[in-house]
N, C-alpha and C positions, 0 to 999 in steps of 0.2 A: 586267634581272633582278637582284633583290635576293640579297643574301647568304644570307639564309635560303632563299630557293628553291633556290639555288646547293647547299647544303648538303643540304637533301631530296632534289635530283636525284642528288647523290653518294651518299648513303645508300642510297636506291632501287637505284641502277646497282650499289653494294654487294652488296645484300640479294637482287636477283633472280636470280643463280645458285643451282642446287639447288631451286627451286621448281617442281614439276612443274605447268603450266600445263592448266586446262581445253582440251580440243580440240571446237572446234563445228565442223561440217563437213557440207553435204546435197549429194547426188548430183546431177549434172547433169540436168536434166529432159529425158528421151527423149519426142518428139512425132514427128507424119507429117513436121514440117517438116526432120528429118534424116534424110537420104539415106542415110546409112551408120551403122551401130549406133555406137555413143559407147564407145571404147575408153578405155583407162587411161594417165594422162599424168602425170608426176612434175612438181610444182608448183617454179617456180623460185623461190629465197631473193630477197627484196628488196635486200639488201646485196650490193654487190661484193665485199667481203672474204669473207663466206661464199659466195656463188659459186666464188671464186677457191680458197677452203680446200677445199670439197667437189670442186672438179677436181684439185686437188694430192693429196686422197686418194685419189680415183680413179685416178690415175695409178702412186699408191704399191702400189696393189692389182691391176696391171696384169699379165698374163703375161709381158711383158718385163722388168719390174722384178726380176719372182720367178724368171726365167730370169737376168738379170744375176748377183743376189746369189747365186744357186746355183754360177754358174761362178767369180766371186770366192772363193767358199769352197772350191771345187776347187783354185783358183790357190794360195791360202794352205796348202790341204794340202799340195800338191807343193812348195811351197816350202820347208815342213818337213822334205823329205827332206836338205835341205844344212844348215838353220839350225835344227834341232830341239833343238840343244844351247844356242842364245843365246837368254835370257832375252827381248831387246829382241821376236822374232818372234813368244813366247806371251802377250808384255804387248799388244802391237800388237792382237792380234784381240780382246782383251777391252776395250782402248778403244774401238775402232772400233763392238765389240757393243756397249756401253754407251750411246754417243751414237745409233746408229741405233736401238736400240731403246728407248731415250727419245723420240725423234722418233714411231716407229712406235705407242710407247704412247699419244702425242697423237693419231695417225690412228684406232688402233682406237676410243678413246675416241669420235673422233667420227664413225666410222662404224657403232657402237652407238645414239648419240644420235638419228643421224638415221634410223637404221633402225626405232627405235622408234616416233618422230612419224609416219613414214611408214605404218606398221602399223596403229596406231591410228587412223590418218586413216581409213585404208581399210575398217577394220570399221566406221567410223562412217557413211562413205557407203555400204556396203554395207547398214546397217540402216538410214539413210534410205531407201534406194528400196527394201526389204523392207517397210518402213511402207506406201509407196504400193500395194506388190503386195498387202498386207492388206485395207488399206482398198477397193481395188477390189473383191477377191474377196468382202469379207464383203457390199458394198453388193449385188453378185449374188445373194448368198445369201439375201437378205431380200426379192426382189422375186418377185412371181408365187406361182403355186402350187409344190408339191414338183416337179412335172416339169420344170416350165419354170426351176426354179432350177438343178437338175442337168445340164439342158441346155446351160443359160448357160456354167455352168463348165466342160464338158467341151468345148464350142466353143471357148472363149476358149485352153484350153489345148491346141489342137491347129491353130490358124487361121494360123499364121506359114507364109511361105513360105519364110524364111531357113534356109540349113543350117549345122550345125556339126559340129566332129569330136565322135566319141564321148571323147577323153580331151583334157586338157590337152598343151599343146605338147612335144617329147623336149627333154631338156637336152642343150647341143652337148658334141660328144665332150671337149673339154679341161674342160668343165664335170661332165662325169660322170667322170672320170678325176679330178680335184680334189677331187670328192664321195667316190669310193671312197679316196682316200689320208687325205683326214680322217678316214672312219670307222677305217682302219686305224691312224692315229697316237691316235686319241682313246680307243681302245679300251683296257680295263682291261688286259690282256696289254702291251700297250704301256707303261702307267704301271709295271707290275710288273717290266717287264726296264729302265727306266729306273733305279727303285730298287736294282733286283741291281746294275747298272752301278756308281752310288754304292756300294753295300756293298762291291764288288770295290776300290774305289778306298781305301777305310776299310780294309780288311784289310790292303793295302800300304802302309799307314802306318810301319806299326814297321819294316818292310823298309827303307822311304826317310828311315828316323829322322824322322818328321813336318815334313820339311825344307820350306824356301819352294817348291824347285824340286817337290815333290811335291804342292802346293797349287796351284801352277800347272798343273801336269798336267789337275788337274779344271777349274779355271778356264778353260782355253783349251777342253777338250771341251763344257764347257756354254754356252761364248761362241758357239761355231761354230753349237751344236744351238740356242739362243736366236734367232741370226740366220736360221737356216732356219726354226724355227716363227714368228717374228714376219713374216716376208714372206709365209709361207704364209698365214698368218689373214689377212693383209690381203687377199690374193689370193682366199681364199675366200668372203669375206665379197662381196666384187665379183662373183664368178660367181654367188654365189646370188642376189643382188640383181639381176643380170641376169634371171635365170631366173624369178625372183617377177616381173619386171616383164612376161615374157611372157606368165605364166600368170595374171596379173592381167588383162592386158589382153585375154585370151581370155573370162576371166569377166565384166569389165565390157562388151563387147560382146555378149556373151548375156544377161545381164542388162539392159542398156536396150533390146534386143529384148523382151524378155519384157514391160518396159514401157510400150513404145510399142503391143506388140498388147493388152495389158490397156486402155490408155486407148482406143486407137482401140475397140475392142469395147465398153468402157462408155459412150462416146459415143453410139455407132451404135444402141445398143436401149436408150438412155435416154429415157425419156418428159418429163423435162425440158429445153424446147428452149435454155434458158439456158445449159444446160451443154456444150451445142457449141462456144460461145465463151469458155468460163472453162476455164482449164488451171490447177489446184493445183498448185503445185510440190513437188517432194520436200521433206517437212519438215527441218529443221535439228534434227541429234540430236546429243548431248552425250556426250563421255569422261571422267567426272569421274576425278582423278589419286586413287591410292591415299593414304592417310593414313600417314606415317610418324612413327617417334618421332625425336629431337634427334640422335642417332648418326647415323641413315640421312641426316638431312636435311643432316649435314655431311659425309657422305660424298658426296651427289650434287653438294653446292657443289663440292667437290674436283674430282669428275668432270666438271662442266661447265667448270671455269676449264682443267684440262688439255686438253679437246677443243677450247678456241680457241687463240690465239696465245700467249698468256699462259705456258704451261709451255715451249714454244718459246723462247721468249724469256728466259725464266729460264736456260734449258739456254745459249744465246749469251753470255749475261753471262759464264757460269761458264766458259766456253772462251776469253774476251776475257782474264779474270783468270788463268786456267791457263797460257796462252801468255806474259802480261806475267812471271809469275813463273819461268818457265823459266830464262832466264839464270841468276837467283838461286840456283838447285838445280840447275846445270849439266847440265839437262835428264838427269837419272840416273834410274832405276828408279823411286823414289818419285815423282818428277815425272811418269813416264808413267801410274803408277797413279793419281796425284791424281782425274784426270777421270773414271776407270772407277769410282773410290770413291763419287764422287759421283752419278754419272748410276745407277751399282748400286743404291745405297740406295735412291734416288727410285723406279728403276723397279721394284724389290720391292715397295714400297707401291703402287704403281700396279697391280701385278699383283692384287693382293689387293682394289683397287678396282673393276678391270675384270669381274673375277668376280662381287662382290658386286652392282653396277649391272646386269650380264647376267641374272641371276637376278631380280632384282625387276621391271625392264622384262619379262622375258619372262612372269611371272607376271600382267603387268599386261594384255599382249597377250592372252595366253588368255582371259581373263575376257570381254575384249571381243570375242573370235571365238566365244566360249561363246554369247554374247548372238546373236550373228549365226546359228549353228546352231540354236537355240531358237525363232528366228523362223523359220526355213525349215521347220522341224519342224510348224510351226504351218500353214505355207502348203500344207505337204504334206496334212496332216488337212482340211483345207477341201475340197482336192481329194478326197481319197479319198472323203469322205462321201457327194460327188456322183458318183462317177464309181469303180466297183466295178472296173470292168478296170483301175485303176491299181495295182499292186503294190507300194505304199509299203513294207509288212513288209520287203519285199528289200532295200529302199535302205537303209533302217536299221540293217539287220545287217550290211552290205556296209560302209556308211561309219562307224558306230561300230567293227567291228573296226580299219578303217584307223586312224581316228583315235588308236586307243588301242596301234598300232603300234610307234610311238617311245617308250612309256611306261617300260618295262622296270623295272619297281619294285625287284626284287630284284637290279639290277646292281650292283657294288660301286662301280664307278667315278661311278654315277648318286647314289648316297648320299655318296659323298667330295665330289663336286659342291656336293650342298647344304649340308654341313656348311662346306665352305671358302669357301661364298657368304655364310654369315652376318655380319652387320656386326660382332659380336664378335669373330671371326674378325680383321677388318679392324684392329681396334683391338688385337689381340694382338700383330698383325705390326708396327703402329706402336711397342709397347714391345721388341719385337725388335731393331728399330733404333736405339732409345736404348741398347738393352744392348750392340750392336757397337760404337756410338760410344764409349760408357764402355770398353769394353773397348779399343778402339784407343787411347785418349786414355792409359789406365794404361799403354801400351806408346810411347808417345810418339810416336805416328803412324810409326812405323818400317814397314821392308817387312812384318815378320809382322803390323805392326798395320792394316796397308791390304790385304792380304791378307784379314784376318778381317773386312774391310768389301766384300771380294769375292767369297769363294769360298761362304761360305752365303747371300747374297744370291742369286747367279748360279744355286746349286742348286736355290733355293726359288721364283725366277721362271721359271726353265724348266718347273718342276712344274707352277705355275699357268698358263703357257700352253697345256701339254698339258692340261691341264682346260678350258683355253678352246675348246680345240679338239673336246673331248668333248663338253664342254654344247651349244656351236655346234651339231654334229652332230645331237645331240639336239632342238634346238629345231628345226633345218631339215626334220628327220623328221616331225615332228609336224605342222609348219606346211602341209607339201605335203599330207600327209593332210585337212587341215582344208579346202586349197584344192581339193582334189579334191571331197570332200564338198561344198561349195558348186557347184563347177561341174556335177557330176553331178545335184544337186536343180533347178537353173534345166532343164539338161536333160531332167529329168522332166517339168518344169511346162509346158516349150515341146512336151512329145510327140515329141523328136527320136531319145529312147534307144529300144532295143528291149525 
């Protein structure tokens, strides 16, 4: 390999993060050769490193890890009864939180990136199979006289012996509890209570002479809260991903049964003898990534770097350097705060990026599922025109109401979500970090200067994590409504619903 080709490969590798790629997919073709309906399966990644990272992220979002972190927070709080006057007790939670949150930043980013790619691929596969449904129903509609066309479409929609539940599977008890807690934590009232607590802390600033101890109070409180929120976010992502997989399995099984029924009926009633031996596969569909400006591309680049091992490796390097300089600083309070300062500032920036990327990816997901629902409505109209007994109007009314249930356009929390998700807000956060660094430098990085780089980032990052919960709950509510709509549409097409 020449030096030129090596340089070309290096430049290509450096440019690849942040570039949203087209997603091409086709649903697996369902035929009579399949004795069971084709369910949903999560595709495994090729690289072992990617599989290992995904497994690690899954473990970090498990109930066991969430319970462990909650238990450790309780132990720390109980130790505070005796050691509350010791600054090390307060600094300890700040350092632990900064390091753990830094790691969870990478995990959450990877969860979002994986979830986005999977959901878009699912939407594309649903579009692929819906295209086959449309092709067959339209071919039936152009055959014979009007009476025969109506009878064909009516027969194909009630000709399956398969039985399916009227609704998607229910959520597990722990999953339902997590969903309820997410709605409570992400509610506008919870955000208001958070800022009320910050206001109370500020009011007591004069009484405490604006001392370092006063700053450590809020730093410790927000650090403990942030540890809980980070672990809860990872947990709720995993719980909702598990539920989506079960719901999608039900949808895929129903959809593949509909496809198999349509193909069988189409072949049996076709005058073209060659068609019996010819199986047209489901077409390959493509999702085109949204066009973004230079700033958003830079944010996407950073997000993908954080979602890999690179971000964690940088933290490991910083921890090693931090430990090496410990003896030179006599392991004093300033030394303890250094790692918290670094991870805290980076963590605050990650909070801005997480919210921005979450919103951008959610908008694209919604656009793809809108195409699926538009295809479904067309299929229902094809059947409605041929079978007057099909009460399509009631389906449209109920599903539209369900799909819009999570929009809440007047909610202050949702409006704040959108503002905080803008790429300009991410840039503003970066300038804030530079300002904090300058301020700490003016103070020669003493204890107060380091607290300046710890306290505001901790307050802001905690706020953004609560916003992430709010936005995730809103998106999950909307997504479930869409899945219910897709499922019920196929039930009607199969004649399984009342």
